GUTIKOL-507446 format. One record per atom (N, C-alpha, C, O): residue number from 1; x, y, z; atom name; residue in three letters. Coordinates in pm, whole numbers. Atoms other than C-alpha are relative to their C-alpha. Layout:
NUM; X; Y; Z; CA; ala
...
***
This chain:
1; 154; 49; 67; N; met
1; 10278; 11317; 9763; CA; met
1; -55; -16; -77; C; met
1; -175; -37; -93; O; met
2; 60; 64; 170; N; phe
2; 10308; 11250; 9401; CA; phe
2; 81; -152; 3; C; phe
2; 102; -184; -114; O; phe
3; -63; 89; -56; N; ile
3; 10515; 10887; 9569; CA; ile
3; -92; -121; -102; C; ile
3; -215; -122; -113; O; ile
4; 108; 137; 38; N; ile
4; 10403; 10539; 9368; CA; ile
4; 90; -58; 111; C; ile
4; 88; -181; 103; O; ile
5; -15; 91; -47; N; asp
5; 10571; 10425; 9607; CA; asp
5; -37; -89; 45; C; asp
5; -152; -55; 18; O; asp
6; 111; 62; -56; N; gly
6; 10400; 10118; 9790; CA; gly
6; -123; -71; -68; C; gly
6; -205; -147; -17; O; gly
7; 67; -36; 93; N; leu
7; 10223; 10146; 9450; CA; leu
7; 40; -167; -55; C; leu
7; 153; -201; -88; O; leu
8; -99; 114; 78; N; asn
8; 10220; 9761; 9319; CA; asn
8; -36; -31; -198; C; asn
8; -125; 44; -239; O; asn
9; 19; 19; 169; N; asp
9; 10191; 9671; 8906; CA; asp
9; -153; 19; 6; C; asp
9; -185; 89; -89; O; asp
10; 175; 82; 0; N; lys
10; 9771; 9578; 8975; CA; lys
10; -46; 143; -26; C; lys
10; -102; 185; -127; O; lys
11; 40; -61; -47; N; gln
11; 9744; 9893; 9182; CA; gln
11; -8; 157; -109; C; gln
11; -98; 240; -107; O; gln
12; -95; -78; 122; N; leu
12; 9945; 10128; 8872; CA; leu
12; -118; -9; -82; C; leu
12; -196; 84; -98; O; leu
13; 19; 30; 90; N; gly
13; 9797; 9960; 8643; CA; gly
13; -218; 68; -16; C; gly
13; -280; 113; -112; O; gly
14; 176; 3; -81; N; arg
14; 9374; 10006; 8810; CA; arg
14; 13; 213; -17; C; arg
14; -87; 276; -51; O; arg
15; -3; -167; 14; N; ile
15; 9529; 10461; 8811; CA; ile
15; -38; 27; -178; C; ile
15; -121; 93; -242; O; ile
16; -5; -42; 144; N; val
16; 9599; 10445; 8463; CA; val
16; -124; -17; -111; C; val
16; -141; 31; -223; O; val
17; 123; 21; 57; N; arg
17; 9287; 10331; 8365; CA; arg
17; -136; 61; 59; C; arg
17; -250; 24; 33; O; arg
18; 93; -104; -113; N; asn
18; 9096; 10591; 8616; CA; asn
18; -66; 51; -141; C; asn
18; -16; -15; -233; O; asn
19; 26; -18; 72; N; pro
19; 8905; 10761; 8353; CA; pro
19; -14; 142; 18; C; pro
19; -31; 213; -81; O; pro
20; -135; -174; -2; N; ala
20; 9035; 11156; 8560; CA; ala
20; 85; -20; -83; C; ala
20; 96; 42; -189; O; ala
21; -124; 17; 44; N; phe
21; 9335; 11003; 8482; CA; phe
21; 47; -16; -132; C; phe
21; 157; -3; -185; O; phe
22; -41; 20; 156; N; met
22; 9315; 10938; 8155; CA; met
22; -45; 115; -42; C; met
22; 4; 108; -155; O; met
23; 53; -82; 61; N; ala
23; 9158; 11247; 8052; CA; ala
23; 68; 91; 23; C; ala
23; 39; 187; -48; O; ala
24; 40; -73; -25; N; glu
24; 9357; 11450; 8247; CA; glu
24; 205; -12; -106; C; glu
24; 265; 88; -145; O; glu
25; -148; 66; 82; N; tyr
25; 9745; 11277; 8047; CA; tyr
25; -61; -36; -122; C; tyr
25; 10; -22; -222; O; tyr
26; -4; 30; 152; N; asn
26; 9608; 11181; 7762; CA; asn
26; 75; 96; -69; C; asn
26; 147; 38; -150; O; asn
27; -97; 29; 147; N; his
27; 9799; 11407; 7542; CA; his
27; 172; -19; 81; C; his
27; 277; 45; 78; O; his
28; -157; -24; 17; N; leu
28; 10090; 11318; 7658; CA; leu
28; 61; -160; -59; C; leu
28; 167; -214; -27; O; leu
29; 36; 103; 148; N; val
29; 10043; 11021; 7387; CA; val
29; -45; 48; -124; C; val
29; -148; 115; -123; O; val
30; 47; -7; 62; N; ser
30; 10046; 11040; 7024; CA; ser
30; -129; -84; 11; C; ser
30; -135; -163; 106; O; ser
31; 128; 26; 31; N; pro
31; 9685; 10937; 6920; CA; pro
31; 85; -112; -158; C; pro
31; 30; -201; -222; O; pro
32; 3; 187; 103; N; thr
32; 9929; 10698; 6641; CA; thr
32; 127; -59; 68; C; thr
32; 217; -110; 1; O; thr
33; -126; 90; -33; N; ser
33; 10185; 10561; 6887; CA; ser
33; -75; -154; 77; C; ser
33; -197; -165; 87; O; ser
34; 96; 81; 2; N; pro
34; 10101; 10230; 7004; CA; pro
34; -84; 29; 144; C; pro
34; -190; -25; 175; O; pro
35; 74; -8; -175; N; ala
35; 10042; 10397; 7425; CA; ala
35; -191; 94; -116; C; ala
35; -257; 158; -34; O; ala
36; 106; -65; 21; N; gly
36; 9705; 10558; 7198; CA; gly
36; -40; -76; -116; C; gly
36; -121; 3; -164; O; gly
37; 17; 93; 17; N; gln
37; 9649; 10304; 6997; CA; gln
37; -161; -76; 71; C; gln
37; -276; -62; 32; O; gln
38; 54; 59; -43; N; ser
38; 9493; 10082; 7237; CA; ser
38; -17; -27; 134; C; ser
38; 83; 25; 182; O; ser
39; -3; -63; -91; N; gln
39; 9396; 10055; 7584; CA; gln
39; 87; -44; 95; C; gln
39; 106; 18; 199; O; gln
40; -118; 95; -64; N; gln
40; 9685; 9754; 7701; CA; gln
40; 146; 92; -44; C; gln
40; 244; 106; 28; O; gln
41; -108; -66; 58; N; gly
41; 9920; 9969; 7462; CA; gly
41; 27; 124; 143; C; gly
41; 116; 100; 225; O; gly
42; 125; -118; -76; N; trp
42; 9743; 10330; 7693; CA; trp
42; 108; -73; 168; C; trp
42; 216; -30; 210; O; trp
43; -59; 14; -81; N; asp
43; 9814; 10116; 8001; CA; asp
43; 133; -66; 16; C; asp
43; 141; -116; 128; O; asp
44; -117; 43; -19; N; phe
44; 10164; 9990; 7968; CA; phe
44; 83; 78; -12; C; phe
44; 193; 65; 41; O; phe
45; -97; -65; 35; N; glu
45; 10295; 10279; 7813; CA; glu
45; 34; 147; 166; C; glu
45; 124; 223; 201; O; glu
46; 5; -110; -141; N; met
46; 10176; 10494; 8170; CA; met
46; 3; -87; 109; C; met
46; 37; -39; 217; O; met
47; -79; 50; -146; N; val
47; 10232; 10253; 8417; CA; val
47; 186; 32; -3; C; val
47; 255; 95; 78; O; val
48; -126; -80; -17; N; lys
48; 10586; 10287; 8293; CA; lys
48; 53; 103; -16; C; lys
48; 174; 115; 3; O; lys
49; -36; -141; -26; N; arg
49; 10586; 10645; 8258; CA; arg
49; 5; 27; 112; C; arg
49; 101; 97; 144; O; arg
50; -2; -50; -153; N; leu
50; 10501; 10682; 8628; CA; leu
50; 103; -59; 74; C; leu
50; 145; 3; 171; O; leu
51; -98; 60; -103; N; lys
51; 10769; 10413; 8766; CA; lys
51; 128; 45; -74; C; lys
51; 232; -2; -28; O; lys
52; -134; -28; -2; N; glu
52; 11043; 10578; 8575; CA; glu
52; -17; 155; 70; C; glu
52; 52; 174; 170; O; glu
53; 42; -108; -69; N; asp
53; 10900; 10949; 8668; CA; asp
53; -68; 85; 80; C; asp
53; -62; 207; 60; O; asp
54; 185; 7; -48; N; ala
54; 10586; 10982; 8878; CA; ala
54; 9; 160; 90; C; ala
54; -52; 179; 195; O; ala
55; -9; -174; -33; N; ser
55; 10684; 11410; 8939; CA; ser
55; -91; 51; -124; C; ser
55; -172; 144; -125; O; ser
56; 95; -28; 135; N; leu
56; 10542; 11381; 8553; CA; leu
56; -147; 63; 67; C; leu
56; -202; 173; 70; O; leu
57; 210; 56; -69; N; phe
57; 10171; 11313; 8717; CA; phe
57; 17; 85; 129; C; phe
57; 65; 61; 240; O; phe
58; -27; -88; -155; N; gly
58; 10136; 11628; 8927; CA; gly
58; -120; 100; 14; C; gly
58; -127; 214; 61; O; gly
59; 145; -63; 17; N; lys
59; 9792; 11718; 8872; CA; lys
59; -44; 13; 160; C; lys
59; -11; 100; 239; O; lys
60; 18; 37; -154; N; arg
60; 9643; 11573; 9208; CA; arg
60; 92; -142; 88; C; arg
60; 155; -227; 25; O; arg
61; -65; 166; -35; N; pro
61; 9791; 11265; 9450; CA; pro
61; -83; -125; -137; C; pro
61; -184; -160; -197; O; pro
62; 0; 145; 104; N; ile
62; 9846; 10976; 9233; CA; ile
62; -83; -108; 36; C; ile
62; -120; -196; -42; O; ile
63; 58; 165; -54; N; lys
63; 9655; 10717; 9529; CA; lys
63; -160; 86; -18; C; lys
63; -257; 32; 35; O; lys
64; 132; -35; -47; N; glu
64; 9349; 10930; 9506; CA; glu
64; -63; -36; -147; C; glu
64; -176; 7; -172; O; glu
65; -20; 54; 166; N; tyr
65; 9367; 10772; 9109; CA; tyr
65; -112; -118; 37; C; tyr
65; -218; -139; -22; O; tyr
66; 43; 159; -25; N; leu
66; 9272; 10415; 9301; CA; leu
66; -202; 25; 38; C; leu
66; -302; -35; -1; O; leu
67; 194; -41; 11; N; asp
67; 8898; 10598; 9421; CA; asp
67; -81; -3; -113; C; asp
67; -130; 110; -124; O; asp
68; 102; -19; 93; N; tyr
68; 8678; 10542; 9126; CA; tyr
68; -69; -109; 1; C; tyr
68; -167; -121; -72; O; tyr
***
C-alpha cells in the first residue's frame, strides 16, 4: 500500500513537494536541520527517507500525493 516501487526520483520529488505531504510530515525534521532550512534540503532529505523506509509515511497511500 505504501510501496514506492515503480516511482522514479522525479515522482518522489513531486510527492515530497506536495503541500499535503509537507503538512503531514513536517514534524519529522527539525527547523534547524538542512531539511528544515530550504526546499532543496527538504526535497533531498524526504526523498532519501522515502527510499530508506517508506513505511514511515503511512498516513495515506504514497501515490495519492502525486495528485495535486
